[in-house]
C-alpha positions as CSV (number, residue, x, y, z in Angstrom):
1,X,4.4,66.4,35.4
2,X,6.5,68.8,33.2
3,X,5.0,72.0,32.4
4,X,4.6,71.3,28.7
5,X,2.2,68.5,29.4
6,X,0.2,70.5,31.8
7,X,0.2,73.0,28.7
8,X,-0.9,70.7,26.2
9,X,-3.5,69.1,28.8
10,X,-5.0,72.7,29.0
11,X,-4.9,73.3,25.3
12,X,-6.7,70.1,24.8
13,X,-9.7,70.5,27.3
14,X,-10.2,74.0,25.9
15,X,-10.6,72.8,22.4
16,X,-12.8,70.0,23.2
17,X,-15.1,72.3,25.2
18,X,-15.0,74.8,22.3
19,X,-16.4,72.4,19.8
20,X,-19.0,71.0,22.5
21,X,-21.5,74.0,22.1
22,X,-21.6,73.2,18.6
23,X,-22.1,69.4,19.1
24,X,-24.5,70.2,22.0
25,X,-26.7,72.3,19.5
26,X,-26.7,69.4,17.2
27,X,-27.7,66.9,19.8
28,X,-30.6,69.0,21.2
29,X,-32.4,68.6,17.8
30,X,-33.1,65.1,18.8
31,X,-33.0,65.0,22.6
32,X,-34.5,67.2,25.2
33,X,-31.9,68.7,27.6
34,X,-32.5,66.3,30.5
35,X,-32.2,63.4,28.1
36,X,-29.0,64.6,26.6
37,X,-27.5,65.2,29.9
38,X,-28.5,61.7,31.2
39,X,-26.9,60.0,28.3
40,X,-23.9,61.9,28.2
41,X,-23.0,61.4,32.0
42,X,-24.2,57.8,32.0
43,X,-22.0,57.0,29.0
44,X,-19.0,58.9,30.9
45,X,-19.7,57.3,34.2
46,X,-19.8,53.8,32.7
47,X,-16.6,54.3,30.6
48,X,-14.7,55.4,33.7
49,X,-16.2,52.5,35.9
50,X,-14.9,50.1,33.2
51,X,-11.5,51.5,33.4
52,X,-11.5,51.3,36.9
53,X,-12.4,47.9,36.9
54,X,-9.8,47.0,34.4
55,X,-7.3,48.9,36.9
56,X,-6.4,51.4,34.2
57,X,-7.5,54.2,36.6
58,X,-7.7,54.0,40.3
59,X,-10.8,55.1,42.5
60,X,-10.3,55.1,46.2
61,X,-12.4,57.2,48.2
62,X,-12.1,55.4,51.5
63,X,-11.1,58.1,54.5
64,X,-11.7,61.1,52.5
65,X,-14.0,64.1,53.3
66,X,-17.1,64.1,51.2
67,X,-17.8,67.8,51.4
68,X,-15.5,68.8,48.8
69,X,-16.7,66.3,46.3
70,X,-20.5,67.2,47.0
71,X,-19.7,71.0,46.3
72,X,-17.7,70.1,43.2
73,X,-20.7,68.0,41.9
74,X,-23.2,70.6,42.9
75,X,-21.5,73.3,40.9
76,X,-20.3,71.0,38.0
77,X,-22.2,69.2,36.6
78,X,-25.5,69.7,38.2
79,X,-26.0,73.5,38.0
80,X,-23.4,74.3,35.1
81,X,-24.8,71.7,32.7
82,X,-28.6,72.5,33.2
83,X,-27.9,76.1,32.7
84,X,-25.7,75.8,29.9
85,X,-28.0,73.2,28.0
86,X,-31.1,75.3,28.5
87,X,-29.1,78.6,27.5
88,X,-27.6,76.9,24.3
89,X,-31.4,76.4,23.2
90,X,-31.9,80.1,23.0
91,X,-28.6,81.4,21.8
92,X,-26.0,80.8,19.3
93,X,-23.0,78.4,20.0
94,X,-20.7,81.1,19.3
95,X,-22.5,83.4,22.0
96,X,-22.1,80.5,24.5
97,X,-18.6,80.1,23.8
98,X,-17.7,84.0,24.0
99,X,-19.6,84.2,27.4
100,X,-18.1,81.1,29.0
101,X,-14.7,82.4,27.8
102,X,-14.9,84.9,30.7
103,X,-14.3,82.1,33.2
104,X,-10.6,82.7,33.6
105,X,-11.4,86.1,35.0
106,X,-14.3,84.9,37.0
107,X,-12.3,82.2,38.4
108,X,-9.5,84.7,39.2
109,X,-11.8,87.1,41.0
110,X,-13.1,84.0,43.2
111,X,-9.7,83.0,44.1
112,X,-8.8,86.3,45.9
113,X,-11.2,85.6,48.5
114,X,-11.4,81.9,48.6
115,X,-8.0,80.9,47.9
116,X,-6.0,84.0,48.9
117,X,-4.2,84.3,45.6
118,X,-3.3,87.7,44.8
119,X,-3.9,90.0,41.9
120,X,-1.9,92.6,40.3
121,X,-3.3,95.8,38.9
122,X,-3.0,94.5,35.4
123,X,-4.9,91.4,36.2
124,X,-7.6,93.7,37.8
125,X,-8.1,95.7,34.8
126,X,-8.4,92.6,32.7
127,X,-11.3,91.4,34.9
128,X,-13.2,94.6,34.3
129,X,-12.4,94.2,30.5
130,X,-13.7,90.7,30.7
131,X,-17.0,91.7,32.4
132,X,-17.3,94.6,30.1
133,X,-17.1,92.2,27.1
134,X,-19.8,89.8,28.7
135,X,-22.1,92.8,29.1
136,X,-21.7,93.9,25.5
137,X,-22.6,90.5,24.4
138,X,-25.6,90.4,26.6
139,X,-26.7,93.8,25.3
140,X,-26.2,92.4,21.9
141,X,-28.5,89.6,22.5
142,X,-31.1,91.6,24.1
143,X,-31.2,93.6,20.9
144,X,-31.1,90.5,18.7
145,X,-34.2,89.1,20.4
146,X,-36.1,91.7,18.5
147,X,-34.8,91.0,15.2
148,X,-36.6,88.8,12.6
149,X,-37.0,85.2,13.3
150,X,-34.6,83.0,11.5
151,X,-31.6,85.3,11.9
152,X,-30.1,83.5,14.9
153,X,-31.0,86.1,17.3
154,X,-29.8,85.4,21.0
155,X,-32.6,85.6,23.9
156,X,-31.9,87.5,26.8
157,X,-33.2,84.5,28.9
158,X,-30.7,82.2,27.1
159,X,-27.9,84.5,27.7
160,X,-28.7,85.1,31.4
161,X,-28.6,81.2,31.8
162,X,-25.4,81.2,30.4
163,X,-24.0,83.7,32.9
164,X,-25.4,81.6,35.5
165,X,-23.3,78.8,34.2
166,X,-20.2,80.9,34.1
167,X,-20.5,81.6,37.8
168,X,-21.2,77.9,38.5
169,X,-18.0,76.9,36.5
170,X,-16.1,79.4,38.4
171,X,-16.9,78.0,41.9
172,X,-16.4,74.6,40.6
173,X,-12.9,75.6,39.4
174,X,-12.0,76.8,43.2
175,X,-13.6,73.9,45.0
176,X,-12.1,71.6,42.6
177,X,-8.6,73.2,43.1
178,X,-9.2,72.5,47.1
179,X,-10.2,69.0,46.4
180,X,-7.1,68.3,44.5
181,X,-5.2,68.0,47.7
182,X,-7.0,64.9,48.5
183,X,-8.5,63.3,45.5
184,X,-7.0,62.4,42.2
185,X,-8.1,63.9,38.8
186,X,-9.8,60.5,38.1
187,X,-11.7,60.1,41.6
188,X,-13.1,63.8,41.0
189,X,-13.9,63.2,37.2
190,X,-15.8,59.8,38.1
191,X,-17.7,61.4,41.2
192,X,-18.8,64.2,38.8
193,X,-20.0,62.0,35.9
194,X,-22.0,59.5,38.4
195,X,-23.6,62.4,40.2
196,X,-24.6,64.1,36.7
197,X,-26.0,60.5,35.6
198,X,-28.0,60.0,38.7
199,X,-29.4,63.5,38.8
200,X,-30.3,64.2,35.2
201,X,-31.6,60.4,34.9
202,X,-34.1,61.4,37.8
203,X,-35.0,64.4,36.1
204,X,-35.4,62.7,32.5
205,X,-37.4,60.0,33.9
206,X,-39.8,62.5,35.7
207,X,-40.1,64.5,32.4
208,X,-41.0,61.2,30.4
209,X,-43.6,60.1,33.0
210,X,-45.1,63.7,32.8
211,X,-45.2,63.3,28.9
212,X,-43.4,66.8,28.8
213,X,-40.0,65.5,27.0
214,X,-39.3,67.1,23.7
215,X,-37.7,64.7,21.1
216,X,-36.5,61.3,22.2
217,X,-34.6,58.1,20.9
218,X,-37.0,57.8,17.8
219,X,-35.8,60.9,16.4
220,X,-32.0,60.0,17.0
221,X,-29.7,59.7,14.0
222,X,-26.3,58.5,13.5
223,X,-25.1,62.1,13.7
224,X,-27.0,62.8,17.1
225,X,-25.7,59.5,18.5
226,X,-22.2,60.4,17.5
227,X,-22.7,63.9,19.3
228,X,-23.7,61.8,22.5
229,X,-20.6,60.0,22.2
230,X,-18.5,63.1,21.9
231,X,-20.1,64.7,24.7
232,X,-20.1,61.6,26.9
233,X,-16.5,60.6,26.0
234,X,-14.4,63.5,25.1
235,X,-16.2,66.4,26.7
236,X,-16.9,64.6,29.8
237,X,-14.3,61.8,30.5
238,X,-11.3,63.3,28.6
239,X,-11.7,66.9,28.9
240,X,-12.7,67.0,32.7
241,X,-9.8,64.5,33.4
242,X,-7.7,67.3,31.8
243,X,-9.2,70.0,33.6
244,X,-8.8,68.5,37.0
245,X,-5.3,67.5,36.1
246,X,-4.5,71.1,35.2
247,X,-6.0,72.3,38.6
248,X,-4.1,69.9,40.6
249,X,-0.8,71.3,39.2
250,X,-1.5,74.9,38.6
251,X,-3.0,77.7,40.5
252,X,-6.9,78.1,39.8
253,X,-6.3,81.4,38.0
254,X,-3.5,79.9,35.9
255,X,-5.2,76.7,34.9
256,X,-8.1,79.0,33.9
257,X,-6.2,80.9,31.2
258,X,-6.3,78.0,28.7
259,X,-10.3,78.9,28.7
260,X,-9.2,81.8,26.4
261,X,-9.2,79.2,23.7
262,X,-12.6,77.9,24.2
263,X,-14.4,81.0,22.8
264,X,-12.0,81.2,19.9
265,X,-12.8,77.6,18.8
266,X,-16.6,78.0,19.4
267,X,-16.6,81.3,17.5
268,X,-15.1,79.7,14.4
269,X,-16.9,76.5,14.5
270,X,-20.2,78.4,14.8
271,X,-19.5,80.5,12.0
272,X,-17.9,78.0,9.7
273,X,-20.3,75.2,10.4
274,X,-23.4,76.6,11.3
275,X,-23.4,79.8,9.4
276,X,-23.7,81.9,12.5
277,X,-23.7,85.6,12.2
278,X,-20.7,87.6,13.9
279,X,-21.9,91.2,14.6
280,X,-19.7,94.2,15.5
281,X,-21.0,94.1,18.9
282,X,-20.1,90.6,19.4
283,X,-16.9,90.9,17.8
284,X,-16.1,94.0,20.2
285,X,-17.4,91.7,23.0
286,X,-15.0,88.8,21.9
287,X,-12.1,91.0,21.8
288,X,-12.9,92.4,25.4
289,X,-13.3,89.0,26.9
290,X,-10.2,87.6,25.3
291,X,-7.9,90.5,26.0
292,X,-9.4,90.7,29.7
293,X,-8.6,87.1,30.4
294,X,-5.2,87.3,28.9
295,X,-4.4,90.4,31.0
296,X,-5.8,88.6,34.0
297,X,-3.8,85.6,33.6
298,X,-0.6,86.9,32.1
299,X,2.6,85.9,33.7
300,X,3.1,87.1,37.2
301,X,5.4,86.1,40.0
302,X,3.5,83.8,42.5
303,X,4.7,81.3,45.0
304,X,4.5,77.5,44.5
305,X,0.8,76.9,44.0
306,X,0.5,73.9,46.2
307,X,2.4,75.2,49.1
308,X,0.4,78.3,49.0
309,X,-3.0,76.1,48.9
310,X,-1.7,73.9,51.9
311,X,-1.1,77.3,53.7
312,X,-4.6,78.4,52.9
313,X,-6.4,75.2,54.1
314,X,-4.1,75.3,57.2
315,X,-5.3,78.9,58.0
316,X,-8.9,77.9,57.6
């Protein structure tokens, strides 16, 4: 695959994820987090399963190790989406986009010990800048929790949940890159969607039995069902296929650079469509995060990513 197609794929998934924060906020007005996640991943798994039956995509897990897939599914979708969805209930969508925008830097940090990828001094400085930006957003959210209700303040708990989602996403990127040697992007994506549907379906069922589910099918509107369709088809099937495709073709730190677009899309969408406020601290944090991930992932001379990964696996 040409570099241009890989770059288009990266820009595509970053933009889809950037809008997904806003869409998730809308869907949570009708569904509980577990209900939404169950609907999202069930739709995604059913779609991929149908494509496989029509032989438009190929799924073949025979003779392949299961551990890489289990680790991927644990970090993404199970841990990541549980933390992200609950975090979004207590934060603005623009805040979520900015925090999770530090993902490229987090991936670069993990790729050093786990994938033996090297970082230049400029990249190390970029990592520190991104971390500083996230800390600034966290502090701004903590102060915002004390403001008057109705001003869209971010709770500290919500921000910490999003930071946990960030860590989970970073581990997913690393393990997905390792799994790309044995699994196709379609196979990885289907495993993720099926595990998400099963896990969150179980939790949604337990929640319904206990009578603790907030919202439900009766409150759903055409708009909220449209949000489920966006999350299940675009944010799950299309976007994760593009992510896994990028990770199969590029180094983990290089593929993650496209995540710099995600906070920009989320920030603009939150301000333009939901009227979310942009304070000076959040703006400064955004600049630090985006600048840091750019410095972390700016062009550096590297060996061929597939060959270097194979060497790393051989050493293990």
